[in-house]
N, C-alpha and C positions, 0 to 999 in steps of 0.2 A: 509395319508401316509407322513412319514416324508422326507423333501427334502434331496438330497444328497449333501453334502458339502464336498469340497476337496481343500485344501490350497497347491499351489505349489510355492515353492520358485523361484523368478524371474519373476512371473506371474503378474507384476505390473500393466497391463492393464487389468486384469480380463478375458483374452480371454479363457484360459483353463477352468476356473470356469464357464464361459458362456456355454462352450461346455458341462459340466457336467449338468448344469441346463437343456439344451435341451434335452440331454439323459433321464434326469429324467421326464421331460414333455412329451417326444414323445415316449419312450420306457416303456415297462411294465415288472416287473418279469417274468420269471427267468433270463432274459438276460440283465438286466440293469448292473449287476455285470461283466458279460462277456465283455461287451461294456467297462465298466471301466478299466477291466485288459488290454484290447486292447490297450487303452489310454495310460496305464502306461508301456506299453512294455512287458507284461507278457504272450504274446501268440506268442511264436516264430514259432510255426508250420505253422501258417497262412502265415506268413512273408516268411518262408523258401519254402512253397509250391508256392506262388506267384512267388518267384525269380526263381524257377526251372521252372515253366511254361513260364515265361517271356522269360528265356533264350533259352528255347527250341524253341518258337514262332521265337524269333530273329534270331537263326541260320538258320531255314527253310527260313525265309523271305531272308536271304543273300544267300542261295542257289538258290532260286526263282530268284533273281535279275539277277544271273549270265545267265539265259536262254533267249533265243530269245523272244522278245515281252514283257519281265518283267523288262526291264533295268531302267524303271521309279521308280521302288519301292527303297526306300530308308528309311529303318528303322531308326528312329531317337528317342531315349530317351530324355526326357527334365529332367531338374534338380529336385529334389525333392521340394515339397511344404513344407514351415514352419509350425510349430503348429500355429502361428499367422495367417497365410494366410488360413488353413483349418477352423480354428475356425470363421474368418472373413466370410468365405464362408457359413459355417452353420448359422451364424447369419443372412445373406442374405437371405438364404433359409427358415429360421425358422424351420429347422428340423435338427436332429443329423444324420450325415453321418454314413452308417453301417461299421463295422469293416473291412470287406475286402476292400472296396473302400478307406477309411481312410488309411490302411496300403499301398495301391497301392500309394496314393498320396504322402505318407511319403517316398516312394521310387522313383516315377516319377510322376511329374505333368504334366501328358500328354505323349503320345507315338506315334509318327507318324507310321502308317501301322500296329500297333499292332492287332488292331481290323480288320484285313485283310477281305475285301478289303478296309476298311476304317481306321479311326484314333481314337484313345483315345485322348480326348480334355483336354486341361488344364483348371484349375480354370479361369484364366485370359481371355481365349478364350469364356469362356461361360458367364462371368459377363457383365453388362452394358458397352458399347463401345468396348467390346472384338471382336475378329475376326469372331467367329462364333455366336455371340448374336442374331444379327438381323435376319439371316437365320433360327435359332432356333425358334424365336418368330414367324416368317412368317409360318413355318411348324406347329407351335402350332395353329395358327388361321385357317389355311386352314383345319387341321384336325378336329378342333372343328366344323367348318361349314359343314363338311362331316360326322359327326356323331361319332366322337371320342374324346369327351371333357376330357377323362381320360389322356390323353398325357399332359395336361396342368399341371397335378399335379406331373408328373414324374421329377425325377432329371436325366437330360441328363448327359451322360458321353462319348458318341461317335456318329460320323456320319459314316455312312458305304458307303460313297462316291456318294450318291445320294441325291437330295435336299428332298425327302420324305422317306428316309430310316435312322432312328435314333436309337439310343439305350439309355434306360433311367432306372433308378432303381425305382421300385414302392414301395414306402413307406407304402402302405396300405397292402403289402403282405410281413410280417415279419416271418423268421423262429423262432420258439418258443425256439430253443436250441442255435443258434448261434447270433441272433439278426439281420442276415442279410437280405437285401431287395432281393426281386425277380428282376431279370433283364429282361427287355422286349426289343426285337429287333422288332421295328415297321416300317411296310411299308403297303401301302394302300392294296395290294393283300394278304398279308400273315403276321402274328405276331408270332414269337417264343418266348418262354419264358424258362428262366434258373433260377436254385435255387439261384445262387450267382454268383459273378464276376469270380471266379474260373472256374465254369461251362461254362460261356460264353467264357472265354478265351480258354478252352478246345476245343469248337466248332470252334473257329478262326483257332485254330492249325490245326484241322481236314480239314478246307477248303484249308489251304495253302498247306497241305501234298497231297490233292486231286489234286491241281494245279501242284505240283511236278510231281505226278504219270501220270497225263494227258499230261504234257510237254514231259515226257520221255516215253510215249507209255504204261503206267503201269496200267492206271485208267480203271475201268469197266470191267477188265477181258477180254479183247479182244482176240478172237482167232487169232493165227497166221497161215495165209494161206499158208505160204511158206513150 
């Protein structure tokens, strides 16, 4: 198979080209070209879907913050990651990031409380010497000892507020049409899986909505005895 080559003006350090190389090495047809289209900004639907979902989640988080017992919630978007930062992270991981997560990073390099009740972490947080790096490694070590070595291969994207509750991308499970990786929310007692980042964020929004309904007496369809 002929290697994908793509020259980009201004890419003097070859970071974009390195990402293309990773995509060729780690992804197989038919979604190599879809990934490349995402890199070149030719897939606006995904970006718009993410923006709409994030906006909806942020709005509900701010409503939740106004309720008693939720005052600590402070949704905070981080500035976007540059192409150089994303490509450097891919080089560190040795794998191409999937389209939806790449798009997310181009919008926000981390977002506190978006993965309610946890946070989507920044690239810097997850890299060596980052805020969450040591905790992530410890979780991986403990999980491997407890019979879950697969988490060591995952690309961590979020912590759900507990030492043993993390979210990662499973690069071994790729969607043949989109090139996206399966999202896994892992904790010792239970593991949840989602088709992609959008599906995971949809579940986060449902969790927030449940919190809103519960706080206002609407959750569970409780009968009114009055």
